[in-house]
Backbone as CSV, one residue per row, in Angstrom:
resi,resn,N_x,N_y,N_z,CA_x,CA_y,CA_z,C_x,C_y,C_z
1,MET,-56.878,69.375,-0.549,-56.398,69.611,0.730,-56.757,68.193,1.620
2,LYS,-57.946,67.702,1.247,-58.285,66.365,1.872,-57.140,65.323,1.823
3,SER,-56.751,65.083,0.576,-55.718,64.017,0.585,-54.365,64.272,1.237
4,ARG,-54.228,65.583,1.531,-52.840,65.867,2.163,-53.147,65.530,3.645
5,ASP,-54.363,66.006,4.139,-54.566,65.797,5.660,-54.625,64.288,5.940
6,THR,-55.006,63.459,5.041,-54.995,62.120,5.275,-53.603,61.566,5.113
7,LEU,-52.922,62.062,4.219,-51.341,61.732,4.155,-50.804,62.158,5.436
8,ILE,-50.854,63.264,6.059,-50.374,63.924,7.215,-50.705,62.686,8.327
9,ARG,-52.013,62.540,8.298,-52.327,61.550,9.558,-51.619,60.113,9.457
10,LEU,-51.538,59.775,7.928,-50.850,58.414,7.657,-49.530,58.573,8.225
11,LYS,-48.611,59.659,7.893,-47.431,59.793,8.183,-47.113,59.713,9.735
12,ARG,-48.083,60.567,10.504,-47.981,60.471,11.980,-48.193,59.208,12.580
13,PHE,-49.295,58.476,11.988,-49.333,57.188,12.473,-47.956,56.196,12.183
14,GLN,-47.487,56.367,11.013,-46.107,55.824,10.859,-45.169,56.032,11.941
15,VAL,-44.971,57.558,12.156,-43.823,57.789,13.002,-44.371,57.285,14.639
16,ASP,-45.548,57.200,14.954,-45.931,56.664,16.241,-45.702,55.229,16.513
17,GLU,-45.977,54.629,15.160,-45.778,52.986,15.214,-44.186,52.738,15.429
18,LYS,-43.498,53.672,14.426,-41.961,53.351,14.474,-41.329,53.480,15.934
19,ARG,-42.054,54.619,16.586,-41.591,55.030,18.040,-42.024,53.930,19.016
20,ARG,-43.289,53.136,18.850,-43.630,52.126,19.668,-42.431,50.779,19.475
21,GLN,-42.290,50.625,18.346,-41.351,49.628,17.764,-39.750,49.834,18.625
22,VAL,-39.442,51.062,18.427,-38.156,51.327,19.247,-38.204,51.095,20.676
23,ALA,-39.218,51.678,21.262,-39.446,51.556,22.656,-39.551,50.142,23.137
24,GLN,-40.303,49.091,22.258,-40.534,47.855,22.474,-39.049,47.204,22.418
25,ILE,-38.111,47.391,21.538,-36.868,46.739,21.334,-36.065,47.313,22.646
26,GLU,-36.067,48.484,23.028,-35.351,49.060,24.294,-35.751,48.169,25.254
27,ALA,-37.134,48.220,25.664,-37.482,47.482,26.655,-37.046,45.953,26.665
28,MET,-37.004,45.414,25.435,-36.520,43.967,25.614,-35.226,43.746,25.803
29,ILE,-34.348,44.683,25.192,-32.835,44.774,25.636,-32.595,44.804,27.015
30,ALA,-33.426,45.922,27.626,-33.280,46.114,29.073,-33.571,44.877,29.994
31,GLU,-34.746,44.074,29.612,-35.081,43.123,30.363,-34.025,41.991,30.022
32,PHE,-33.609,41.676,28.749,-32.727,40.778,28.744,-31.139,40.898,29.502
33,GLU,-30.803,42.252,29.551,-29.685,42.549,30.420,-30.052,42.145,31.862
34,ARG,-31.221,42.743,32.345,-31.570,42.403,33.735,-31.545,41.112,34.089
35,MET,-31.858,40.055,33.159,-32.098,38.606,33.277,-30.656,38.118,33.270
36,SER,-29.936,38.767,32.634,-28.342,38.287,32.409,-27.760,38.635,33.843
37,SER,-28.038,39.805,34.316,-27.220,40.097,35.482,-27.851,39.157,36.614
38,ASP,-29.155,38.780,36.711,-29.563,38.038,37.650,-29.141,36.557,37.607
39,LEU,-28.926,36.314,36.310,-28.194,34.715,36.102,-26.798,34.904,36.706
40,ASP,-26.103,36.122,36.412,-24.767,36.207,36.944,-24.578,36.041,38.455
41,ARG,-25.525,36.635,39.144,-25.540,36.646,40.608,-25.953,34.941,40.896
42,GLU,-26.970,34.350,40.407,-27.162,32.970,40.667,-25.987,32.185,40.340
43,ILE,-25.207,32.399,39.471,-24.082,31.653,38.992,-23.085,31.781,40.072
44,ALA,-22.941,33.145,40.293,-21.673,33.422,41.638,-22.415,32.606,42.837
45,THR,-23.626,32.577,43.145,-23.837,31.950,44.405,-23.791,30.460,44.456
46,GLU,-24.147,29.882,43.323,-23.862,28.439,42.976,-22.297,28.125,43.131
47,GLN,-21.565,29.026,42.651,-20.040,28.580,42.665,-19.601,28.815,44.105
48,GLN,-20.174,29.721,44.764,-19.885,30.070,46.250,-20.250,28.706,47.146
49,LYS,-21.389,28.215,46.640,-21.890,27.191,47.600,-21.078,25.902,47.564
50,ALA,-20.694,25.654,46.189,-19.886,24.474,45.872,-18.568,24.672,46.073
51,GLY,-17.995,25.984,46.056,-16.546,26.155,46.342,-15.885,25.919,45.255
52,ILE,-16.471,25.713,43.953,-15.783,25.663,42.717,-16.235,26.676,41.848
53,ASP,-15.073,27.299,41.104,-15.602,28.286,40.106,-14.804,27.953,38.818
54,ASP,-14.496,26.770,38.447,-13.944,26.352,37.353,-14.941,25.504,36.771
55,PRO,-15.551,26.075,35.527,-16.842,25.199,34.941,-16.130,24.156,34.321
56,ALA,-14.816,23.969,34.319,-14.439,22.453,33.687,-14.039,21.490,34.651
57,HIS,-14.283,21.824,35.957,-13.991,21.158,37.052,-15.080,19.959,37.079
58,PHE,-14.999,18.688,37.305,-15.968,17.682,37.250,-17.069,17.681,37.922
59,ALA,-16.662,18.567,39.351,-17.870,18.732,40.356,-18.351,19.827,40.168
60,TYR,-18.280,20.828,39.082,-18.910,22.318,38.950,-20.307,22.069,38.836
61,PRO,-21.109,22.854,39.470,-22.559,22.780,39.854,-23.258,22.698,38.300
62,THR,-24.123,21.808,37.993,-24.938,21.734,36.874,-25.692,22.809,36.513
63,TYR,-26.494,23.346,37.758,-27.291,24.490,37.510,-26.486,25.876,36.992
64,ALA,-25.320,25.948,37.448,-24.441,27.079,37.153,-24.065,26.906,35.671
65,LYS,-23.746,25.761,35.268,-23.448,25.499,33.842,-24.678,26.011,32.976
66,ALA,-25.821,25.370,33.368,-27.218,25.708,32.646,-27.216,27.338,32.690
67,ALA,-27.198,27.963,33.781,-27.582,29.357,33.952,-26.304,30.150,33.159
68,MET,-25.195,29.722,32.844,-24.089,30.227,31.978,-24.623,30.188,30.767
69,VAL,-24.976,29.195,30.018,-25.610,28.835,28.690,-26.769,29.922,28.567
70,ARG,-27.672,29.795,29.547,-28.923,30.600,29.310,-28.380,32.270,29.223
71,ARG,-27.346,32.722,30.074,-26.897,34.030,30.178,-26.227,34.333,28.934
72,ASP,-25.392,33.486,28.300,-24.796,33.894,27.160,-25.878,33.827,26.123
73,ASN,-26.956,32.974,25.961,-28.058,33.145,24.975,-28.725,34.569,25.288
74,LEU,-28.928,34.950,26.281,-29.564,36.370,26.527,-28.581,37.362,26.057
75,ALA,-27.286,37.293,26.246,-26.282,38.257,25.813,-26.403,38.412,24.109
76,ARG,-26.463,37.186,23.866,-26.310,37.282,22.248,-27.760,37.653,21.603
77,SER,-29.019,37.493,22.347,-30.381,38.064,21.889,-30.132,39.450,21.971
78,ALA,-29.669,39.975,23.257,-29.492,41.450,23.338,-28.693,41.986,22.302
79,SER,-27.665,41.499,21.990,-26.669,41.998,20.956,-27.431,41.953,19.626
80,GLU,-28.249,41.143,19.210,-29.038,41.059,17.976,-30.096,42.077,17.949
81,LEU,-30.606,42.436,19.044,-31.728,43.323,19.341,-31.219,44.724,19.139
82,LYS,-29.735,44.746,19.519,-29.163,46.160,19.452,-29.065,46.449,17.813
83,GLY,-28.674,45.453,17.305,-28.721,45.660,15.663,-30.047,46.314,15.301
84,GLN,-31.109,45.252,15.706,-32.469,45.795,15.098,-32.792,47.121,15.681
85,LEU,-32.395,47.620,16.863,-32.625,48.992,17.460,-32.174,49.934,16.623
86,GLU,-30.855,49.738,16.261,-30.138,50.753,15.479,-31.184,50.904,13.965
87,ASP,-31.417,49.642,13.335,-32.399,49.565,12.379,-33.625,50.535,12.281
88,ALA,-34.268,50.259,13.734,-35.613,50.731,13.968,-35.514,52.153,14.278
89,ARG,-34.420,52.713,14.771,-34.273,54.156,14.942,-33.947,54.879,13.858
90,ALA,-33.339,54.088,12.556,-33.145,54.636,11.231,-34.443,54.702,10.640
91,ALA,-35.347,53.820,10.798,-36.658,53.742,10.178,-37.514,54.966,10.690
92,LEU,-37.438,55.059,12.214,-38.064,56.074,12.978,-37.682,57.728,12.198
93,ALA,-36.489,57.853,12.120,-35.860,59.041,11.521,-36.318,59.205,10.249
94,ASP,-36.341,58.244,9.443,-36.921,58.421,8.146,-38.485,58.670,8.002
95,ALA,-39.234,58.144,8.784,-40.562,58.320,9.075,-40.839,59.836,9.427
96,PHE,-39.837,60.330,10.616,-40.161,61.489,10.929,-39.745,62.508,9.785
97,GLU,-38.659,62.207,9.023,-38.453,63.317,7.851,-39.353,63.274,7.067
98,GLU,-40.281,62.260,6.538,-41.138,62.108,5.730,-42.326,62.814,6.196
99,LEU,-42.643,62.902,7.445,-43.786,63.611,7.999,-43.550,65.064,8.072
100,LYS,-42.308,65.538,8.338,-41.851,66.994,8.317,-42.321,67.394,6.887
101,LYS,-41.677,66.737,5.883,-41.801,67.272,4.428,-43.313,67.529,4.271
102,VAL,-43.947,66.567,4.509,-45.773,66.595,4.281,-46.248,67.968,5.025
103,GLU,-45.598,67.963,6.229,-46.212,69.224,6.987,-45.540,70.499,6.490
104,ILE,-44.556,70.465,6.158,-43.996,71.813,5.653,-44.726,72.189,4.033
105,LEU,-45.107,71.080,3.472,-45.816,71.396,2.298,-47.192,72.097,2.613
106,GLU,-47.749,71.360,3.657,-49.247,71.976,4.049,-48.938,73.191,4.495
107,GLU,-47.913,73.607,5.403,-48.003,74.871,5.858,-47.608,75.866,4.708
108,ARG,-46.882,75.487,3.517,-46.610,76.350,2.334,-47.935,76.774,1.796
109,ASP,-48.585,75.634,1.555,-50.036,75.700,0.922,-50.825,76.637,1.544
110,GLY,-50.828,76.453,3.050,-51.617,77.292,3.855,-51.409,78.788,3.934
111,ALA,-50.017,78.926,3.568,-49.549,80.390,3.715,-50.105,80.990,2.383
112,ARG,-49.799,80.199,1.200,-50.270,80.736,0.022,-51.766,81.124,-0.185
113,GLU,-52.560,80.137,0.389,-54.182,80.442,0.572,-54.309,81.628,1.472
114,ARG,-53.675,81.732,2.640,-53.967,82.938,3.295,-53.326,84.097,2.736
115,ALA,-52.336,84.219,1.980,-51.907,85.397,1.217,-52.977,85.683,0.039
116,ALA,-53.630,84.639,-0.549,-54.331,84.909,-1.732,-55.696,85.360,-0.973
117,ASP,-56.235,84.815,-0.025,-57.338,85.417,0.773,-57.160,86.870,1.105
118,ALA,-56.078,87.204,1.578,-55.688,88.657,2.163,-55.583,89.545,0.747
119,LYS,-55.127,89.061,-0.343,-55.108,89.930,-1.477,-56.577,90.097,-1.889
120,LEU,-57.429,89.109,-2.017,-58.729,89.555,-2.510,-59.407,90.070,-1.403
121,GLU,-59.280,90.076,-0.087,-59.959,91.008,0.830,-59.446,92.526,0.673
122,GLN,-58.188,92.558,0.531,-57.736,93.920,0.099,-58.335,94.594,-0.921
123,THR,-58.231,93.749,-1.966,-58.899,94.097,-3.495,-60.278,94.697,-3.069
124,GLU,-61.116,93.905,-2.500,-62.517,94.157,-2.094,-62.689,95.419,-1.387
125,LEU,-61.678,95.576,-0.320,-61.728,96.969,0.423,-61.211,98.133,-0.422
126,ASP,-60.274,97.810,-1.246,-59.875,98.847,-2.059,-61.057,99.320,-3.029
127,ARG,-61.898,98.408,-3.485,-62.861,98.608,-4.531,-64.007,99.364,-3.681
128,ILE,-64.374,99.038,-2.494,-65.252,99.887,-1.523,-64.782,101.118,-1.207
129,GLY,-63.422,101.384,-0.852,-62.856,102.584,-0.753,-63.122,103.562,-2.037
130,ALA,-62.717,103.003,-2.991,-62.770,103.769,-4.478,-64.189,104.203,-4.623
131,GLN,-65.239,103.358,-4.294,-66.674,103.829,-4.370,-67.214,104.762,-3.597
132,ARG,-66.450,104.939,-2.406,-66.903,106.087,-1.401,-66.074,107.402,-1.745
133,VAL,-65.246,107.387,-2.610,-64.542,108.713,-2.862,-65.421,109.601,-3.999
């Protein structure tokens, strides 16, 4: 039983670690998307100040061009993280499934032990009852 308790603790730790990874990736995606939308607003502001919204125009603001590149990089990074998020969620589901298997085995063994203990107790009570008669 000791080894099974250790295994259950290990599986729970793995599930918790996978949950943390999923939460961290989700937070990074949200942050990248927030930064991207901030850059969109800054680009629009720069375009409005310059009165030019065509990036190919020779007088297009340099800051707006740089912000567009950064926004595109953030969008690409967020997209890559979404792929990692799916992988992390699958790993979490697998870890959770493994934990449940071990917990079910532990529960089954516990039920067997309780049944065996109840049987021994009933046998002892029957023996005591038979002696009194």
